[in-house]
C-alpha positions as CSV (number, residue, x, y, z in Angstrom):
1,M,46.3,208.4,128.5
2,Y,48.3,205.5,127.1
3,E,51.5,204.3,128.6
4,I,54.3,203.8,126.1
5,P,56.1,200.5,126.3
6,Q,59.7,200.8,127.6
7,Q,61.2,199.3,124.5
8,L,59.5,201.9,122.4
9,E,60.3,204.9,124.6
10,Y,62.9,207.3,123.3
11,K,65.8,207.9,125.5
12,E,68.2,210.7,124.8
13,K,71.8,209.6,124.0
14,I,74.3,212.0,125.5
15,V,77.8,210.8,124.8
16,F,79.2,207.6,123.3
17,G,75.6,206.3,122.8
18,L,74.9,206.3,126.6
19,T,71.9,207.8,128.3
20,F,72.2,210.2,131.3
21,P,71.7,207.5,134.0
22,Q,74.3,205.3,132.3
23,L,76.8,208.2,132.3
24,A,76.0,209.0,135.9
25,Y,76.9,205.4,136.9
26,A,80.1,205.6,134.8
27,M,81.1,208.8,136.6
28,V,80.4,207.3,140.0
29,F,82.5,204.1,139.4
30,F,85.3,205.6,137.3
31,P,87.3,207.1,140.2
32,F,87.3,203.7,141.9
33,V,88.6,201.9,138.8
34,F,91.2,204.6,138.2
35,S,92.4,204.6,141.8
36,F,92.7,200.8,141.9
37,L,94.6,200.7,138.6
38,F,97.0,203.6,138.9
39,K,97.2,204.8,142.5
40,L,97.4,201.5,144.4
41,N,100.9,200.2,145.2
42,A,100.5,196.5,144.5
43,S,101.3,194.0,141.8
44,I,99.5,194.4,138.5
45,Y,97.4,191.3,139.1
46,V,96.0,192.6,142.4
47,R,95.3,196.0,140.8
48,V,93.5,194.6,137.8
49,F,91.5,192.2,140.0
50,L,90.5,195.0,142.4
51,A,89.6,197.3,139.4
52,C,87.4,194.7,137.9
53,I,85.1,194.7,140.8
54,P,83.8,198.3,140.4
55,A,84.0,197.9,136.6
56,L,81.6,194.9,136.7
57,L,79.3,196.7,139.1
58,A,79.3,199.7,136.8
59,S,78.5,197.6,133.8
60,G,75.7,195.9,135.8
61,F,74.1,199.2,136.7
62,M,74.7,200.7,133.2
63,F,73.6,197.9,130.9
64,F,71.8,195.2,132.9
65,D,69.5,197.3,135.1
66,L,71.0,196.1,138.3
67,S,69.3,198.8,140.4
68,T,65.9,197.4,139.5
69,H,67.0,193.9,140.3
70,L,68.4,195.0,143.7
71,R,65.2,196.9,144.5
72,D,63.2,193.8,143.6
73,W,65.4,191.5,145.7
74,Y,65.1,194.0,148.6
75,T,61.3,194.0,148.3
76,W,61.2,190.3,148.2
77,F,63.5,189.9,151.2
78,K,61.4,192.4,153.2
79,L,58.0,190.9,152.3
80,R,58.9,187.2,152.3
81,E,57.6,186.6,155.8
82,L,54.1,188.1,155.3
83,K,51.5,185.6,156.2
84,E,48.6,187.8,157.4
85,P,46.2,188.8,154.6
86,D,45.9,192.4,156.0
87,K,49.6,193.0,155.8
88,I,49.9,191.4,152.3
89,K,47.1,193.7,151.1
90,S,48.7,196.8,152.5
91,A,52.2,195.9,151.3
92,L,51.0,195.2,147.7
93,G,48.4,197.9,147.5
94,I,45.5,195.5,147.0
95,G,42.0,196.6,147.8
96,E,40.3,193.3,148.5
97,I,40.3,189.7,147.3
98,Q,37.0,188.0,146.5
99,E,36.4,184.7,144.9
100,G,40.0,184.5,143.6
101,F,39.9,187.9,142.0
102,I,42.0,190.9,143.2
103,Y,40.4,194.3,143.3
104,G,42.6,197.4,143.5
């Protein structure tokens, strides 16, 4: 079985040219943006500034794959102190290392 490269994979567009995960992120962050803009009793500058924070987070998750980057940063943070070969092998799923080659 061959794996299809991600750039060639077909992703179903639901509404406005967005995929289902993108719409889900939009639906999660929309109430926060709406609340900051229209329900908060503050000056317009404060409301727009506060609404920009979840809007930028939503666009990061929707269009720039922020969830994958956060997962990678978390993995790096968790594994940055591994110095013992056995722990490194178990964390990365490596079978053994011989003569500079990694066997899975």
